[in-house]
N, CA, C and O of each residue as an XYZ file, in Angstrom:
360
protein
N     -31.366     15.647     28.302
C     -30.961     15.425     26.926
C     -31.243     13.977     26.542
O     -31.032     13.068     27.345
N     -31.714     13.762     25.334
C     -32.051     12.424     24.872
C     -30.790     11.604     24.651
O     -29.754     12.128     24.242
N     -30.895     10.305     24.928
C     -29.757      9.424     24.686
C     -29.661      9.120     23.196
O     -30.661      9.192     22.481
N     -28.456      8.778     22.723
C     -28.305      8.472     21.294
C     -29.224      7.341     20.839
O     -29.749      7.383     19.727
N     -29.426      6.320     21.697
C     -30.263      5.194     21.305
C     -31.714      5.629     21.118
O     -32.359      5.210     20.157
N     -32.239      6.461     22.020
C     -33.628      6.891     21.878
C     -33.783      7.827     20.678
O     -34.827      7.830     20.024
N     -32.752      8.619     20.388
C     -32.789      9.486     19.213
C     -32.772      8.649     17.942
O     -33.508      8.942     17.000
N     -31.948      7.621     17.905
C     -31.902      6.733     16.742
C     -33.242      6.036     16.552
O     -33.707      5.881     15.423
N     -33.859      5.619     17.637
C     -35.171      4.967     17.559
C     -36.202      5.928     16.980
O     -36.984      5.550     16.108
N     -36.205      7.168     17.462
C     -37.163      8.165     16.966
C     -36.949      8.425     15.473
O     -37.915      8.523     14.717
N     -35.703      8.536     15.053
C     -35.410      8.755     13.634
C     -35.849      7.544     12.821
O     -36.440      7.702     11.753
N     -35.570      6.337     13.307
C     -35.960      5.122     12.592
C     -37.472      5.042     12.423
O     -37.956      4.745     11.331
N     -38.214      5.300     13.477
C     -39.678      5.242     13.403
C     -40.207      6.312     12.454
O     -41.104      6.048     11.653
N     -39.658      7.507     12.543
C     -40.093      8.591     11.663
C     -39.853      8.220     10.197
O     -40.737      8.376      9.354
N     -38.654      7.731      9.908
C     -38.313      7.401      8.527
C     -39.165      6.235      8.015
O     -39.613      6.262      6.869
N     -39.391      5.227      8.836
C     -40.249      4.118      8.418
C     -41.653      4.613      8.097
O     -42.262      4.179      7.120
N     -42.160      5.515      8.917
C     -43.483      6.097      8.673
C     -43.480      6.919      7.388
O     -44.420      6.848      6.596
N     -42.439      7.683      7.190
C     -42.303      8.500      5.984
C     -42.279      7.610      4.741
O     -42.960      7.890      3.755
N     -41.487      6.536      4.799
C     -41.397      5.625      3.662
C     -42.720      4.917      3.405
O     -43.085      4.676      2.254
N     -43.437      4.584      4.470
C     -44.745      3.939      4.308
C     -45.706      4.874      3.590
O     -46.517      4.428      2.778
N     -45.621      6.163      3.884
C     -46.501      7.139      3.252
C     -46.048      7.564      1.869
O     -46.832      8.131      1.107
N     -44.787      7.298      1.534
C     -44.248      7.731      0.243
C     -44.936      7.046     -0.925
O     -44.993      7.591     -2.027
N     -45.457      5.853     -0.685
C     -46.142      5.132     -1.759
C     -47.644      5.169     -1.619
O     -48.344      4.402     -2.282
N     -48.160      6.046     -0.769
C     -49.608      6.124     -0.534
C     -50.146      7.459     -1.021
O     -49.393      8.409     -1.232
N     -51.449      7.514     -1.196
C     -52.099      8.774     -1.562
C     -52.214      8.956     -3.057
O     -51.580      8.242     -3.834
N     -53.036      9.925     -3.455
C     -53.244     10.166     -4.879
C     -51.974     10.654     -5.572
O     -51.293     11.553     -5.078
N     -51.668     10.066     -6.697
C     -50.505     10.474     -7.475
C     -49.187      9.920     -6.970
O     -48.145     10.167     -7.577
N     -49.209      9.171     -5.868
C     -47.966      8.614     -5.318
C     -47.511      7.435     -6.168
O     -48.303      6.805     -6.869
N     -46.230      7.159     -6.089
C     -45.648      6.039     -6.811
C     -45.325      4.935     -5.810
O     -44.384      5.085     -5.031
N     -46.075      3.830     -5.804
C     -45.768      2.742     -4.871
C     -44.333      2.252     -5.050
O     -43.877      2.054     -6.176
N     -43.638      2.061     -3.958
C     -42.264      1.599     -4.000
C     -41.262      2.657     -4.416
O     -40.118      2.340     -4.745
N     -41.686      3.917     -4.402
C     -40.791      5.020     -4.797
C     -39.564      5.046     -3.898
O     -39.663      4.896     -2.680
N     -38.406      5.238     -4.519
C     -37.169      5.402     -3.760
C     -37.130      6.817     -3.187
O     -37.397      7.790     -3.892
N     -36.795      6.918     -1.907
C     -36.706      8.209     -1.233
C     -35.251      8.399     -0.815
O     -34.690      7.572     -0.095
N     -34.649      9.484     -1.268
C     -33.246      9.749     -0.987
C     -32.980     10.101      0.464
O     -33.859     10.587      1.174
N     -31.752      9.847      0.891
C     -31.349     10.152      2.264
C     -31.447     11.644      2.555
O     -31.716     12.031      3.692
N     -31.235     12.480      1.560
C     -31.337     13.928      1.759
C     -32.777     14.317      2.078
O     -33.015     15.131      2.970
N     -33.730     13.747      1.363
C     -35.144     14.019      1.642
C     -35.530     13.514      3.029
O     -36.240     14.196      3.768
N     -35.063     12.325      3.378
C     -35.357     11.769      4.702
C     -34.715     12.610      5.799
O     -35.318     12.831      6.849
N     -33.492     13.078      5.558
C     -32.800     13.909      6.545
C     -33.535     15.218      6.761
O     -33.666     15.679      7.895
N     -34.017     15.822      5.677
C     -34.767     17.076      5.809
C     -36.048     16.847      6.598
O     -36.470     17.706      7.372
N     -36.657     15.702      6.402
C     -37.893     15.382      7.107
C     -37.668     15.194      8.607
O     -38.519     15.553      9.420
N     -36.524     14.632      8.961
C     -36.232     14.343     10.367
C     -35.370     15.397     11.040
O     -35.178     15.366     12.256
N     -34.851     16.331     10.250
C     -33.979     17.392     10.746
C     -32.694     16.848     11.370
O     -32.223     17.334     12.399
N     -32.140     15.819     10.711
C     -30.816     15.293     11.053
C     -30.028     15.218      9.756
O     -30.564     15.502      8.685
N     -28.769     14.841      9.843
C     -27.955     14.752      8.629
C     -28.261     13.469      7.860
O     -28.751     12.488      8.419
N     -27.959     13.506      6.567
C     -28.156     12.319      5.728
C     -27.263     11.173      6.206
O     -27.654     10.009      6.115
N     -26.081     11.486      6.708
C     -25.178     10.463      7.236
C     -25.831      9.761      8.425
O     -25.773      8.536      8.532
N     -26.454     10.534      9.318
C     -27.128      9.948     10.475
C     -28.278      9.048     10.018
O     -28.463      7.958     10.561
N     -29.042      9.489      9.038
C     -30.149      8.674      8.512
C     -29.607      7.344      7.998
O     -30.164      6.289      8.302
N     -28.536      7.386      7.229
C     -27.960      6.147      6.682
C     -27.487      5.210      7.791
O     -27.680      3.997      7.703
N     -26.875      5.762      8.824
C     -26.400      4.934      9.951
C     -27.561      4.292     10.699
O     -27.478      3.135     11.110
N     -28.629      5.036     10.871
C     -29.798      4.514     11.583
C     -30.497      3.432     10.756
O     -30.987      2.447     11.307
N     -30.542      3.617      9.445
C     -31.281      2.696      8.598
C     -30.499      1.448      8.201
O     -31.100      0.459      7.780
N     -29.195      1.472      8.323
C     -28.384      0.311      7.931
C     -28.831     -0.984      8.624
O     -28.979     -1.999      7.944
N     -29.054     -0.993      9.951
C     -29.510     -2.233     10.586
C     -30.898     -2.678     10.106
O     -31.187     -3.874     10.055
N     -31.746     -1.719      9.759
C     -33.077     -2.068      9.253
C     -32.965     -2.703      7.869
O     -33.731     -3.604      7.528
N     -32.015     -2.234      7.085
C     -31.764     -2.834      5.772
C     -31.219     -4.250      5.949
O     -31.650     -5.175      5.260
N     -30.275     -4.418      6.868
C     -29.682     -5.738      7.115
C     -30.713     -6.738      7.619
O     -30.581     -7.939      7.384
N     -31.740     -6.247      8.312
C     -32.807     -7.108      8.816
C     -33.864     -7.409      7.756
O     -34.777     -8.199      7.999
N     -33.746     -6.786      6.580
C     -34.675     -7.067      5.500
C     -35.936     -6.226      5.491
O     -36.871     -6.524      4.748
N     -35.978     -5.173      6.308
C     -37.155     -4.301      6.323
C     -37.123     -3.278      5.197
O     -38.165     -2.865      4.690
N     -35.910     -2.873      4.808
C     -35.707     -1.830      3.799
C     -34.720     -2.311      2.759
O     -34.003     -3.291      2.955
N     -34.703     -1.604      1.659
C     -33.645     -1.772      0.680
C     -33.138     -0.396      0.310
O     -33.853      0.600      0.428
N     -31.912     -0.353     -0.133
C     -31.357      0.923     -0.583
C     -30.652      0.705     -1.916
O     -30.092     -0.356     -2.191
N     -30.703      1.741     -2.721
C     -30.027      1.743     -4.006
C     -29.076      2.930     -3.999
O     -29.513      4.068     -3.829
N     -27.774      2.681     -4.181
C     -26.820      3.790     -4.152
C     -26.880      4.626     -5.425
O     -27.438      4.207     -6.440
N     -26.304      5.790     -5.348
C     -26.162      6.635     -6.521
C     -27.060      7.849     -6.508
O     -27.881      8.038     -5.611
N     -26.882      8.667     -7.528
C     -27.610      9.936     -7.627
C     -29.114      9.748     -7.716
O     -29.870     10.601     -7.250
N     -29.556      8.660     -8.298
C     -30.996      8.405     -8.431
C     -31.446      7.289     -7.497
O     -32.521      6.717     -7.677
N     -30.629      6.982     -6.506
C     -30.934      5.916     -5.560
C     -31.774      6.422     -4.403
O     -32.264      7.552     -4.410
N     -31.927      5.574     -3.424
C     -32.688      5.936     -2.242
C     -33.110      4.704     -1.469
O     -32.573      3.612     -1.659
N     -34.075      4.899     -0.601
C     -34.577      3.870      0.307
C     -36.034      3.576      0.004
O     -36.773      4.453     -0.442
N     -36.451      2.321      0.252
C     -37.859      1.968      0.183
C     -38.109      0.768      1.078
O     -37.201     -0.010      1.372
N     -39.353      0.634      1.504
C     -39.748     -0.493      2.347
C     -39.829     -1.769      1.525
O     -40.202     -1.746      0.352
N     -39.474     -2.886      2.158
C     -39.622     -4.190      1.535
C     -40.779     -4.980      2.125
O     -41.203     -5.988      1.560
N     -41.282     -4.524      3.249
C     -42.350     -5.253      3.940
C     -43.565     -4.351      4.111
O     -43.475     -3.128      4.005
N     -44.683     -4.974      4.374
C     -45.905     -4.229      4.656
C     -45.700     -3.459      5.967
O     -45.283     -4.048      6.965
N     -45.984     -2.167      5.976
C     -45.790     -1.386      7.206
C     -46.543     -1.969      8.411
O     -46.095     -1.821      9.548
N     -47.670     -2.621      8.170
C     -48.441     -3.211      9.275
C     -47.695     -4.361      9.946
O     -48.024     -4.744     11.069
N     -46.696     -4.909      9.266
C     -45.930     -6.024      9.821
C     -44.699     -5.589     10.607
O     -43.992     -6.431     11.161
N     -44.436     -4.288     10.662
C     -43.271     -3.781     11.390
C     -43.681     -3.462     12.822
O     -44.566     -2.642     13.063
N     -43.022     -4.125     13.765
C     -43.326     -3.897     15.184
C     -42.296     -2.954     15.789
O     -41.108     -3.021     15.473
N     -42.769     -2.079     16.658
C     -41.867     -1.110     17.284
C     -40.798     -1.774     18.120
O     -39.671     -1.280     18.174
N     -41.116     -2.884     18.776
C     -40.096     -3.557     19.580
C     -38.979     -4.128     18.687
O     -37.825     -4.214     19.109
N     -39.325     -4.510     17.478
C     -38.310     -4.979     16.535
C     -37.398     -3.819     16.133
O     -36.178     -3.977     16.087
N     -37.979     -2.667     15.844
C     -37.188     -1.486     15.483
C     -36.279     -1.101     16.644
O     -35.116     -0.762     16.426
N     -36.781     -1.147     17.853
C     -35.972     -0.799     19.026
C     -34.778     -1.727     19.149
O     -33.662     -1.267     19.388
N     -34.993     -3.034     18.989
C     -33.882     -3.992     19.117
C     -32.841     -3.796     18.020
O     -31.642     -3.938     18.261
N     -33.301     -3.473     16.826
C     -32.356     -3.292     15.717
C     -31.544     -2.036     15.917
O     -30.694     -1.712     15.088
């Protein structure tokens, strides 16, 4: 069975990748806010778990979140500047 830390790391990497792609491609909206429910469905975990995993990334300045019905998450940095060892430590 996977440890909670490795599961959190996998969810964090998945969500960061998802957010990086949310503003890419034809018809995409750069900097689009992605809700925790959408991220949870993508990772097959609860929205509460997504928020807990992403809180340290927000505190480190990698992400921002906007609360409320029309809120969500988005990247603040270029995805190429995010290192996996940094995500692991956070």
